[in-house]
C-alpha positions in Angstrom: 0.0 -0.1 0.3 1.1 3.5 -0.5 2.0 6.0 1.9 0.3 9.1 2.0 1.8 13.0 2.3 -1.1 15.5 3.1 -0.5 18.7 2.8 -2.8 21.9 3.9 -4.3 24.1 6.9 -4.2 22.9 10.4 -7.0 25.1 11.9 -9.1 24.7 15.5 -12.5 25.4 14.3 -15.5 25.6 16.5 -19.0 25.5 15.5 -21.7 27.9 17.5 -25.2 26.8 17.0 -28.2 27.0 19.2 -26.1 27.7 21.8 -23.8 24.5 21.6 -20.4 25.1 20.6 -18.6 22.0 18.4 -14.8 21.9 18.5 -12.8 20.3 15.4 -9.9 20.0 13.4 -10.2 21.5 10.4 -9.9 21.6 7.2 -10.7 19.3 4.5 -7.0 18.0 3.9 -6.6 17.8 7.9 -9.4 15.3 7.8 -8.7 13.4 4.9 -5.3 13.0 6.6 -7.0 11.5 10.0 -9.5 9.6 8.2 -6.1 7.7 6.7 -4.5 7.4 9.7 -7.2 5.8 11.2 -7.8 3.3 8.6 -4.0 2.3 9.0 -2.0 3.8 6.2 1.5 5.6 6.7 0.3 9.3 6.6 2.5 12.5 6.9 1.0 15.9 7.3 2.6 18.8 6.0 1.4 22.0 7.7 1.9 24.9 10.0 0.6 26.1 13.3 1.9 27.6 16.4 3.9 26.5 19.7 1.0 27.4 21.5 -2.0 25.7 23.2 -4.2 25.5 20.2 -1.1 24.4 17.9 -1.0 21.4 20.9 -4.6 20.6 20.1 -3.9 20.3 16.4 -0.9 18.1 17.2 -2.9 15.7 19.5 -5.5 15.3 16.9 -3.0 14.1 14.2 -1.1 12.0 16.8 -4.7 10.4 18.2 -5.4 9.5 14.5 -2.1 7.6 13.6 -1.0 10.8 11.6 2.7 11.4 11.6 3.1 15.3 12.5 7.3 15.7 12.0 6.4 17.8 9.1 4.4 20.5 11.3 6.3 23.4 11.5 5.3 24.9 15.4 6.4 28.5 14.9 7.0 30.5 17.7 6.3 34.4 16.4 2.8 34.0 15.7 -0.4 32.0 16.9 -2.5 29.3 15.8 -5.5 29.7 13.2 -8.5 29.5 15.1 -11.8 29.6 12.6 -15.6 30.1 14.3 -18.5 29.5 12.5 -22.0 30.7 13.5 -25.2 29.3 13.0 -28.5 31.3 12.8 -31.7 29.7 13.2 -32.3 29.5 9.4 -28.9 27.4 9.3 -27.1 30.6 7.4 -23.7 30.9 8.1 -21.0 33.2 9.2 -17.7 32.9 9.5 -14.4 34.7 11.8 -10.8 33.4 10.8 -8.1 34.6 14.0 -5.2 34.0 13.3 -1.3 35.7 13.7 1.1 34.3 10.9 5.2 34.8 11.2 6.6 36.9 8.4 8.4 33.4 7.3 5.8 30.7 6.6 6.1 26.9 6.2 9.3 26.0 7.0 8.7 22.6 7.3 10.9 19.4 7.1 10.2 18.0 3.8 8.7 14.5 4.0 10.4 11.5 2.3 8.5 10.4 -0.9 8.9 7.6 -2.8 7.6 6.6 -6.4 3.9 5.8 -6.5 3.5 7.5 -2.7 0.0 9.3 -2.7 0.9 13.6 -2.0 -2.9 15.3 -1.6 -3.2 18.9 -1.5 -5.9 21.7 -2.1 -8.3 24.3 -0.7 -7.6 27.7 -0.3 -4.2 26.9 1.4 -2.6 25.7 -1.4 -3.3 29.2 -3.3 -1.4 31.5 -0.2 1.0 33.9 -2.1 3.0 33.6 1.2 3.4 30.0 0.9 2.8 28.5 -2.9 6.3 28.8 -4.1 7.8 26.8 -1.1 4.4 24.1 -1.8 5.5 24.3 -5.6 9.0 23.0 -4.8 7.9 20.3 -2.6 5.3 19.4 -5.4 7.9 19.6 -7.8 10.1 17.2 -6.0 7.5 14.5 -5.9 6.7 14.9 -8.9 9.9 14.0 -9.8 9.7 10.9 -7.4 6.6 9.1 -9.3 4.2 10.1 -6.6 0.6 10.1 -7.4 -0.1 13.8 -7.0 -4.5 14.7 -6.2 -5.6 18.1 -6.2 -8.5 19.4 -4.4 -9.0 23.0 -5.8 -10.7 25.6 -3.5 -11.3 28.9 -3.6 -12.8 31.4 -0.9 -14.2 34.5 -1.8 -14.5 35.8 2.0 -10.8 35.3 1.8 -10.2 36.7 -1.6 -12.2 39.2 -3.4 -10.9 38.3 -7.0 -10.0 35.3 -8.7 -7.9 36.7 -11.3 -5.0 37.1 -8.0 -5.1 33.9 -7.7 -5.8 32.3 -10.8 -2.0 32.1 -11.9 -1.2 29.4 -8.4 -4.9 27.1 -9.5 -3.7 26.8 -13.3 0.0 25.6 -11.7 -1.5 23.5 -9.2 -3.8 21.9 -11.9 -0.5 21.3 -14.4 1.2 19.3 -12.0 -1.9 16.9 -10.8 -2.3 14.0 -11.5 -6.2 13.4 -10.2 -8.4 16.7 -9.3 -11.1 15.8 -7.1 -13.2 19.1 -6.7 -16.8 20.4 -5.7 -19.8 21.7 -7.6 -18.6 25.2 -5.5 -15.8 25.1 -6.2 -15.7 25.0 -10.2 -18.1 27.5 -9.8 -16.4 29.9 -7.7 -13.7 29.3 -9.5 -14.2 28.9 -13.1 -17.7 29.6 -13.3 -19.6 26.1 -14.3 -21.8 23.9 -12.2 -21.5 20.9 -14.6 -19.0 18.0 -14.7 -18.5 17.6 -18.6 -18.1 21.7 -19.0 -15.8 21.7 -16.3 -13.3 19.1 -17.4 -13.4 19.8 -21.3 -13.5 23.6 -20.7 -11.0 23.9 -17.9 -9.5 20.5 -16.7 -8.7 17.8 -19.4 -5.4 20.3 -20.8 -4.2 20.1 -17.1 -4.9 17.1 -15.9 -6.9 13.8 -17.8 -8.0 12.7 -14.4 -11.3 14.3 -12.9 -13.8 13.5 -10.0 -16.5 15.7 -9.6 -19.3 16.2 -6.7 -22.1 17.8 -7.1 -24.3 20.2 -4.7 -26.6 16.7 -4.6 -23.5 14.5 -4.0 -23.6 12.5 -7.3 -20.1 11.5 -8.3 -19.0 11.9 -12.1 -15.4 10.4 -12.6 -13.5 11.7 -15.9 -11.0 9.5 -16.6 -8.4 10.1 -19.5 -11.9 10.7 -21.3 -13.9 8.1 -20.0 -16.8 8.8 -18.4 -18.5 7.3 -15.2 -21.6 8.5 -13.1 -22.6 7.3 -9.3 -25.8 8.6 -7.9 -25.6 8.8 -4.4 -28.9 7.5 -2.7 -27.7 8.6 1.0 -29.8 10.8 2.9 -27.1 11.8 5.2 -24.7 14.0 4.0 -23.1 15.6 7.4 -20.2 18.3 7.2 -17.1 15.6 7.0 -18.9 13.5 3.5 -16.6 15.7 1.2 -13.3 15.1 3.3 -14.5 11.3 3.7 -15.1 10.7 0.4 -11.7 11.9 -0.5 -10.3 9.7 1.7 -11.9 7.1 0.6 -10.9 7.4 -3.1 -7.3 7.6 -1.8 -7.7 4.7 0.3 -9.1 2.7 -2.7 -6.3 3.9 -4.8 -3.3 2.6 -2.0 -5.8 -0.4 -0.8 -5.5 -1.5 -5.0 -2.1 -0.9 -5.5 -2.9 1.6 -8.2 0.2 2.8 -9.5 1.2 6.1 -11.3 1.7 4.6 -14.4 -1.8 2.4 -14.3 -3.4 6.4 -14.0 -1.9 7.5 -17.0 -3.3 4.4 -18.9 -6.7 5.2 -17.9 -7.2 2.5 -15.2 -10.7 1.6 -13.8 -11.3 3.3 -10.5 -14.3 1.4 -9.9 -13.8 -0.3 -6.5 -11.8 3.1 -5.4 -14.9 4.8 -6.1 -16.9 2.9 -3.8 -14.5 2.9 -1.1 -14.9 6.5 -1.6 -19.1 6.1 -1.2 -18.6 4.1 1.5 -16.1 6.2 3.7 -18.5 9.3 2.6 -21.8 7.8 3.7 -21.0 4.8 6.0 -17.8 5.9 7.9 -18.1 8.8 9.8 -19.1 8.9 13.4 -21.7 11.0 15.1 -20.2 14.4 15.6 -17.1 13.3 13.8 -15.4 14.3 10.7 -13.1 11.2 10.8 -14.4 7.8 9.8 -14.3 5.6 12.9 -12.4 2.5 13.6 -15.5 0.3 13.7 -16.0 0.9 10.6 -12.6 0.8 8.7 -12.6 -2.9 10.7 -15.8 -3.8 8.6 -14.6 -3.2 5.6 -14.2 -6.3 3.1 -11.6 -6.6 0.3 
């Protein structure tokens, strides 16, 4: 099975809803890494957080979920990120971020990367101009090592009002990727398209031939070297961690089925890996958690 290197944000999030506060460690890449650690893969998380109490909570979260933390930069000059989500009675959300990063960022210890290891990165963290050059150097190294690079695009208008500012970084990320996994909202925010085929034909296929698209109804479309496969999601439950669990399941499927970079370039069928993805998302999350449960992992049948 392939090792996984996950590169992403490390933040402590608090959901405030109906007078109740629910804390969890985010964002999306962090929860993917944690689920894969629970699933028994060797996972190394590459990120940054402060050498403070919030940073301790973040690092402990990864350790408890069997994720290696030696590549998390614990900076001293600054404070770890905290994100507050406030939901009103109509379910509408307001978000506030609190963070104090140092001037010098992303001084991480580079992880060991071998052929056919899986490197996953993305969300708005992958567009941050303060770390993007260091990130590209690490991804270029991974590409030279013939790792499988998985990109989860993400653009947050709340953090950047103009997509044109970060579009060069998005295209650079796409060009380095072997698989792109995107939500409908990502494609709408970045390219102003809502349909999987249009997104693939006009914006993705030139850079990356393997594209996985999840729409707002949680239906899945896969475009693999111009072959299309669709899955209708009949589950009625779609908790907040659904997308991260889906991505974790797909990566787990690729690793457990020993799918290689050469296989992907040849257009290998990802049907079984896709079933892992849907099972992780629809069956794997325990109550009030963004991470798949150990009981679910023990129930998996190959």
